[in-house]
N, C-alpha and C positions, 0 to 999 in steps of 0.2 A: 594387726596385719589383716588386710582385706583379701579374701579369696576370690579370684576371678575365674569364671568358667565360660564355656561357649567358645567363640572364636578368638577370645583373648587368651594369650599364653597363660597357662596355669602357673601361678607363682608359689603355690603351696601344694605339696603332694599330700593328699589326705588319705590316711589309711582307714579302711572300713573298721568301724567300731562295733562292738557287740554288746548286747544287753543281756545280763544273766546267762552268758555263755552261748547265746544264739542271736542271730541277726533279727531285728524287728521285721515281722512280716515274712520271715524266711520260709515258713511252711504253713499248711492249712491248719485249721482248728484241730486240736487233739494231738498234735505232733510235738508239743513242748515236753521237755524232760519232766520226770515226776516231781522234782523239787522246784519247779518253776514257780516264781512268785509274780502274779500279775501286776503289771504297772498301772498306776492310777494317774491318768493324764487328762487334763482339760486343755484342748487345743483350739484356739481361735485364729482363723485365717482371715486376714484383712487384705482385700484386693482393690487396687487402684482402678477406678472407673472414670477417671477425670477426662477432660476433653482432649488431652494430648495423646491418649491411648486410642488407637483406631479399633474398629470392630474386629478385623482379622487378628490384630495383636491381642485383643482381649480374649478372643477364642483360643489363640495359641497358649495364653497364660492359664486359662481355666482348664484346658485339656491337660497341660503339663502338671498343674496342681493335682487334678484328679488321679492321673497315672502315678504321680509321685507318692501321694498318700496311700494309694493301693499297695505300692511296693514297700512302704516303710511302716505302716501301722499293722499291728497284730490284733486280729479280732478276739484273741484269747485274753488280751489285756482289758482293763477297765478304762475305756477311752470314751470321752465325750467331745464332740466336734461341733464347732459353730463357724459360720462364714458371714463376713460382713463386706459388702461392696460399697465403697465410699467415693464420693465426688463432692458436690456442693453440700450434701448432707451425708450423714452416716447411715449405713444399713439400707441402701437402695435395694438390696436383694430380698427384703422381706423381714419377717420376725427374727430378731437376733436371739437365738436360744441354743444352749448346749444340748445336743442330741446324742444318745448312746450309739456308738459305732461297734456293731456286732456282726456276726456272720449273716444275720437276718436283715440288717439295715444298711450294711456298707454299700451294696450296689446302688440302692436308692439315693443315699447321701452323695455318692460320687457322681451319679448321673445328674443330680440337682446342681452340682457345681458346674458341670459341663453346659447345663441349660441356662445358666445365669445370663441375664440381659445387661448390657453395658449402659449405664446412665451417661451423663456428661456434666461438665462444670469444673469447679476448682478442685484442689487437692487437700481436702479437709481431714488430714491424718489425725489431727487433734480430736475431732469429734469421734472418730472410730476408736481411738485408744480410750477415750473417756467412757464409751459404751461398754467396752470390755471390762474396765475397772469396775463400773457400776454392776455389771452382770455377775462378776466374781464376788463382789462385796455382798450382793443380795442372795447369794447361794450359801446356805449354812454349811454345806458339806464340802465346799470348794477349797477351804483353807487347808484341809488335810491332804489335798491332791497336788500333783505338779500342775502349775499354771503356766501355759506357754502361749505367746502371741507370735504368729508368723506373718510378717508384714511384707507385701510385695508392692513396690512403688516405682514410678518412672520419673519423678521430679521432686522438687522441693515442696514442703508444705506451703499452701497458698490459699488465700480467700479473697473475698470481694474488696477487702481493705489493704491487700498486699501480702507480703510474706508473713508466715506464722512461725513463731519459735515454739517448738514442741518440747524443748529441753526442760521447761518447768514441770513436765510430767514425769521426769526421771525419778524423782524421789517417791512419787505416788506408786510407780511401778516397782521399783527396787525394794521399797519398804514392805511391800506385800509379797515379795519373793516371786514376782512375775517375770519370767524369762522372756526376753524379746529377741527374735531372730529377724534380721533385716535382709531382704533380697532387693537390691537396686537394679533397675533394668534400663538400658539405653543411654544415649548421650546426655539427656536432660537430668540424669541422676547424679548427685554428689553426696558422698558419704558424710561430708562435713555437717549436714543438717540432721543426721540420724545417729552419729556415733555416740551420742550421750545416752541412748536408750539401752543397748545391750550391756549386761554386766561383763560379758566376755567378748571384747571387740576383736580378739584374735580368731575366735571360733564361730561367732554368731553374726558376721557380716559378710555378705556375698555380693558380687557384681556380675551382671550378665550384659552382653552386648545386644542380644535380641530376645524377644518374648518367647520365641520357639525354644530357646535354651533352657526355659524353666524345667522342661522334662528331663534335661541332662544333669540337673543338680544331683549331688550325692545325698539323696533324700534320707536314707537310713542314718547317715552321719549327722545330718542337720537336726533330725528329730530324736537323736539318741539322748 
């Protein structure tokens, strides 16, 4: 079942979920209960910068991502965050690397997301996914941590030679235990091209009508 948000009628009522008895990001550092066990999470956010996304739409998307992450991520957890803007190539946003998300670094990381520049070109989701797989494989400590990909996309995977089937990557992702969350935006998106990626298609696929709706997603539930 696909969850639809924004101006589309909500078809699934989502209850807020909690982690270890408290909502992620529910309070400032130092307010967790004494028996709190920090979560170990590697989160890679893949952002569609293809030609079908306008500059204002891209800005709405990155602003929504930054505000959503701030509300959902707890700086007391052991979180590493990476961002990849893809279009004709993967990683237009710069060096793709997991960086520690702490009380000292969170503002800078979220400001950097808001400051990302939109490239243009095709929708090479396949290249972006392969970059994340390679990064996780190359990190000796990553296998003991939760590995999550948050993919925000507005159309089908496409390259210079035509449509791209990303479903052959399904086994590479699932065999490594990498959780994929798909957020599809706008009229050009169809879940048929992405439903092979999440292990939980009931809980990890979302559809939005507008890029501004990214901020309205139930972020704490999505990243639970």
